[in-house]
C-alpha positions as CSV (number, residue, x, y, z in Angstrom):
1,M,82.3,87.5,107.9
2,P,81.5,86.3,104.6
3,S,81.2,89.0,102.4
4,P,77.5,90.1,101.3
5,R,78.5,91.0,98.0
6,R,78.8,88.5,95.1
7,T,82.6,87.9,94.1
8,A,84.4,86.6,90.9
9,L,87.9,85.1,91.5
10,V,89.5,85.6,88.3
11,T,93.0,83.6,87.1
12,G,95.3,85.3,84.0
13,A,93.8,88.6,85.2
14,S,96.6,90.9,84.4
15,S,96.2,90.7,80.6
16,G,94.3,89.8,77.7
17,I,91.1,87.8,78.0
18,G,91.4,87.5,81.7
19,E,91.7,91.0,82.3
20,D,88.7,92.1,79.9
21,L,86.5,89.4,81.9
22,A,87.5,91.2,85.0
23,R,86.4,94.7,83.4
24,L,83.2,92.8,82.9
25,F,82.2,91.7,86.3
26,A,83.5,95.0,87.5
27,A,80.9,96.7,85.1
28,D,78.3,94.4,86.9
29,R,79.2,95.7,90.3
30,I,81.0,92.3,91.1
31,D,83.8,92.7,93.6
32,L,87.2,90.5,92.3
33,V,89.8,88.6,93.8
34,L,92.3,89.6,90.7
35,V,94.7,86.6,90.6
36,A,98.2,86.7,88.3
37,R,101.9,86.7,88.5
38,G,102.2,90.5,88.0
39,R,101.7,92.4,91.0
40,E,102.0,95.6,89.4
41,R,99.8,95.2,86.3
42,L,97.2,93.4,89.0
43,E,97.2,96.8,91.2
44,A,96.9,99.1,88.6
45,L,93.8,97.0,87.5
46,A,92.3,97.1,90.9
47,A,92.7,100.6,91.4
48,E,91.2,101.2,88.0
49,L,88.1,99.2,88.4
50,A,87.5,100.2,92.4
51,A,87.4,103.7,91.2
52,A,85.2,102.9,88.2
53,H,82.4,101.0,89.4
54,G,83.1,101.0,93.1
55,I,83.9,97.9,93.6
56,R,86.4,96.0,96.0
57,A,89.0,94.0,93.8
58,L,91.6,92.3,96.2
59,V,94.9,91.7,94.4
60,V,96.6,88.2,94.9
61,A,99.6,88.0,93.0
62,E,100.5,84.3,92.8
63,D,102.1,81.7,90.5
64,L,99.4,78.7,89.6
65,A,101.9,76.6,87.5
66,D,103.5,76.4,91.2
67,P,101.6,73.3,92.8
68,A,101.4,75.5,96.0
69,G,100.1,77.9,94.7
70,V,96.1,77.7,94.5
71,A,96.4,76.5,98.6
72,R,97.9,79.9,98.8
73,V,95.1,81.8,96.5
74,L,92.5,80.6,98.8
75,E,94.2,80.9,102.2
76,R,94.6,84.6,101.2
77,V,90.7,84.6,100.0
78,E,90.1,82.9,103.4
79,R,91.9,85.4,105.6
80,E,89.8,88.2,103.9
81,G,86.1,86.5,104.5
82,L,85.2,86.3,101.1
83,E,83.0,84.0,99.7
84,I,83.5,82.8,95.9
85,H,80.4,83.0,93.7
86,D,81.7,83.3,90.1
87,L,85.3,81.2,89.1
88,V,87.0,82.1,86.0
89,N,89.9,80.1,85.2
90,C,91.8,81.8,82.5
91,A,95.5,81.6,83.5
92,G,97.5,79.2,80.9
93,F,99.7,79.5,78.4
94,G,101.5,77.3,75.8
95,R,104.7,76.4,73.9
96,F,105.0,76.0,70.0
97,G,107.3,73.8,68.6
98,P,108.2,70.0,68.2
99,F,107.4,67.8,71.4
100,A,110.9,66.4,71.9
101,R,112.6,70.0,71.8
102,I,110.5,71.5,74.3
103,P,112.3,71.2,77.7
104,F,109.8,68.9,80.0
105,E,110.1,71.3,82.6
106,V,108.0,73.6,80.4
107,E,105.5,71.2,79.5
108,R,105.1,70.0,83.3
109,E,104.4,73.6,84.6
110,M,101.9,74.2,81.0
111,M,99.7,71.2,82.4
112,Q,100.1,72.0,86.3
113,L,98.7,75.6,85.5
114,N,96.2,74.5,82.6
115,M,94.8,71.6,84.3
116,V,95.9,70.9,87.4
117,S,95.4,74.2,89.2
118,L,92.2,75.0,87.0
119,V,91.0,71.5,89.0
120,E,91.8,72.3,92.2
121,L,90.4,75.7,92.0
122,T,86.9,74.4,90.6
123,H,87.3,71.6,93.4
124,R,87.7,73.8,96.6
125,L,85.4,76.2,95.2
126,L,82.3,74.2,94.1
127,P,81.3,72.7,97.3
128,A,80.6,76.2,98.9
129,M,78.5,77.4,95.7
130,L,76.4,74.2,96.0
131,A,75.4,74.6,99.3
132,R,74.3,78.3,98.4
133,G,72.6,76.6,95.1
134,N,74.3,79.4,93.2
135,G,77.8,80.1,91.0
136,R,78.9,80.1,87.7
137,I,82.2,78.6,86.4
138,L,84.1,79.6,83.1
139,N,86.6,77.6,82.1
140,V,88.7,79.4,79.2
141,A,89.7,76.5,77.0
142,S,90.2,77.0,73.2
143,T,89.3,75.8,69.4
144,A,92.5,73.6,70.5
145,A,90.5,71.5,72.1
146,F,88.7,69.8,69.3
147,Q,92.1,68.1,67.6
148,P,95.3,67.4,68.0
149,G,97.8,69.5,67.6
150,P,101.4,68.6,66.0
151,L,103.8,71.4,66.9
152,M,102.0,72.1,70.0
153,A,101.3,68.7,71.2
154,V,100.6,69.0,75.2
155,Y,99.0,72.6,74.8
156,Y,96.3,71.2,72.5
157,A,95.9,68.1,74.7
158,T,95.3,70.3,77.7
159,K,92.5,72.2,76.3
160,A,91.2,69.6,75.4
161,F,91.1,68.2,79.1
162,V,89.7,71.7,80.2
163,L,86.8,71.1,77.4
164,H,85.7,67.8,78.4
165,F,86.2,68.7,82.0
166,S,84.0,71.3,81.9
167,E,81.3,69.7,79.9
168,A,81.0,66.5,82.3
169,V,80.9,68.8,85.4
170,H,78.2,70.9,83.7
171,R,76.1,68.0,83.5
172,E,76.7,66.6,86.8
173,L,75.7,70.2,88.1
174,R,72.2,70.1,86.3
175,G,69.4,71.4,88.7
176,T,71.9,72.6,91.6
177,G,71.8,76.1,90.7
178,V,75.7,75.8,89.7
179,T,76.7,76.0,85.8
180,V,79.9,75.1,84.3
181,T,80.7,77.0,80.9
182,A,83.5,76.1,78.4
183,L,84.7,79.3,76.5
184,C,86.7,78.1,73.1
185,P,88.3,81.0,71.8
186,G,90.6,80.8,68.2
187,P,93.4,83.2,67.7
188,T,93.1,86.0,69.7
189,T,94.9,89.5,70.2
190,T,96.5,88.8,73.3
191,G,100.0,88.3,74.5
192,F,99.4,84.5,74.4
193,V,101.5,84.5,70.8
194,D,104.6,86.3,72.1
195,A,104.8,84.0,75.0
196,A,104.2,80.8,73.1
197,D,106.7,81.3,70.4
198,M,104.0,81.4,68.0
199,H,104.9,84.2,65.9
200,K,106.1,81.5,63.2
201,S,102.8,79.8,62.7
202,K,101.1,80.1,59.8
203,L,97.9,79.9,61.8
204,F,98.9,83.4,63.3
205,R,100.3,85.1,60.3
206,R,97.2,84.0,57.9
207,N,94.6,84.7,60.1
208,V,93.0,87.8,61.7
209,P,92.4,86.8,65.1
210,M,89.6,88.0,67.0
211,S,90.0,91.0,69.9
212,S,90.3,89.9,73.4
213,K,87.4,92.0,74.3
214,D,84.9,90.4,72.0
215,V,86.2,87.1,73.0
216,A,85.7,88.3,76.6
217,R,82.2,89.3,76.0
218,I,81.1,86.1,74.2
219,G,82.8,84.0,77.2
220,Y,81.0,86.5,79.8
221,D,77.3,86.3,78.5
222,A,77.6,82.4,77.9
223,M,78.6,81.9,81.3
224,R,75.6,84.3,82.9
225,R,73.3,82.3,80.5
226,G,74.9,78.6,81.7
227,K,75.8,77.4,78.4
228,P,78.1,74.7,78.7
229,V,80.0,75.7,75.7
230,V,80.4,78.5,73.7
231,I,82.8,79.0,70.6
232,S,83.8,82.6,69.8
233,G,83.6,83.5,65.8
234,W,81.6,81.7,63.2
235,I,85.0,80.2,61.6
236,N,86.0,78.8,64.7
237,R,82.5,77.1,64.9
238,L,82.6,76.1,61.4
239,F,86.1,74.6,61.8
240,A,85.3,72.8,65.3
241,A,82.6,71.2,63.5
242,S,84.1,70.0,60.9
243,T,86.8,68.1,63.1
244,R,84.1,65.6,63.7
245,F,83.2,64.6,60.0
246,A,86.8,64.5,58.9
247,P,88.9,61.2,59.3
248,R,91.4,62.0,62.2
249,S,94.6,61.5,60.4
250,L,93.1,64.2,57.6
251,V,92.4,66.5,60.6
252,T,96.3,65.9,62.2
253,S,98.0,66.8,59.1
254,I,95.7,69.8,58.6
255,V,96.7,71.3,61.8
256,Y,100.3,70.5,61.1
257,K,100.1,72.4,58.1
258,L,98.1,75.3,59.8
259,Q,100.8,75.1,62.7
260,E,104.2,75.0,60.7
261,P,106.6,78.1,60.3
262,A,105.7,80.4,57.6
263,A,108.1,80.2,54.8
264,S,109.0,84.1,55.3
265,A,108.5,84.0,59.2
266,P,111.6,85.2,61.0
267,G,114.2,82.8,62.0
268,T,113.1,80.1,59.3
């Protein structure tokens, strides 16, 4: 039988913003389905949150960069008899460097994880939310969504997709009781920088990142209010707004300057 309690499915839940969002759901006594590749970390988090808040936390260790990953996650959810009321699409990654030098296999996995799996999870879980007349979807985009991103061309493009997709579906769902929110963080203290090999970039070497806890709280509160888009931090909001008025060539050149390796970066 379906679970009578509210349940949230959180991807990318093993660290960073995804983990902190899972903690916020648990504090509100919402059951969890925790999805990421690292089983050990997920199981530790699930045990901690279950003990602290009396919730049920199901661990599903899957790689959503695998085209079959979403189907396996949802098969497990169905076997457990769970209904998903809230969906957080947080799993994603980037890779720093010139487009021509990044292996296409990496770019393909990035597009699969950042876009295709996000859309598939949303598409598969949305009908039941609509039937209940209640549901919340939080998609983690980025301030990268507001402009082209030389030296991270595909990553920036995937986040633009997430933002535009989220805004469009949010409008389609008006009046249904289901909302979609796009969270657009700027530089944030997570493992993203190391995973993306961005430690050389001026963008992260010259800016003080926000904490993942603060970003997660901003996104969680916006999701609860049903806002279509939220940008974390006033500097990030100012920069995102400014890109609408500057010539595109100028915006692209500025982003390139911000992204290029700092002179003192290791290996440069």
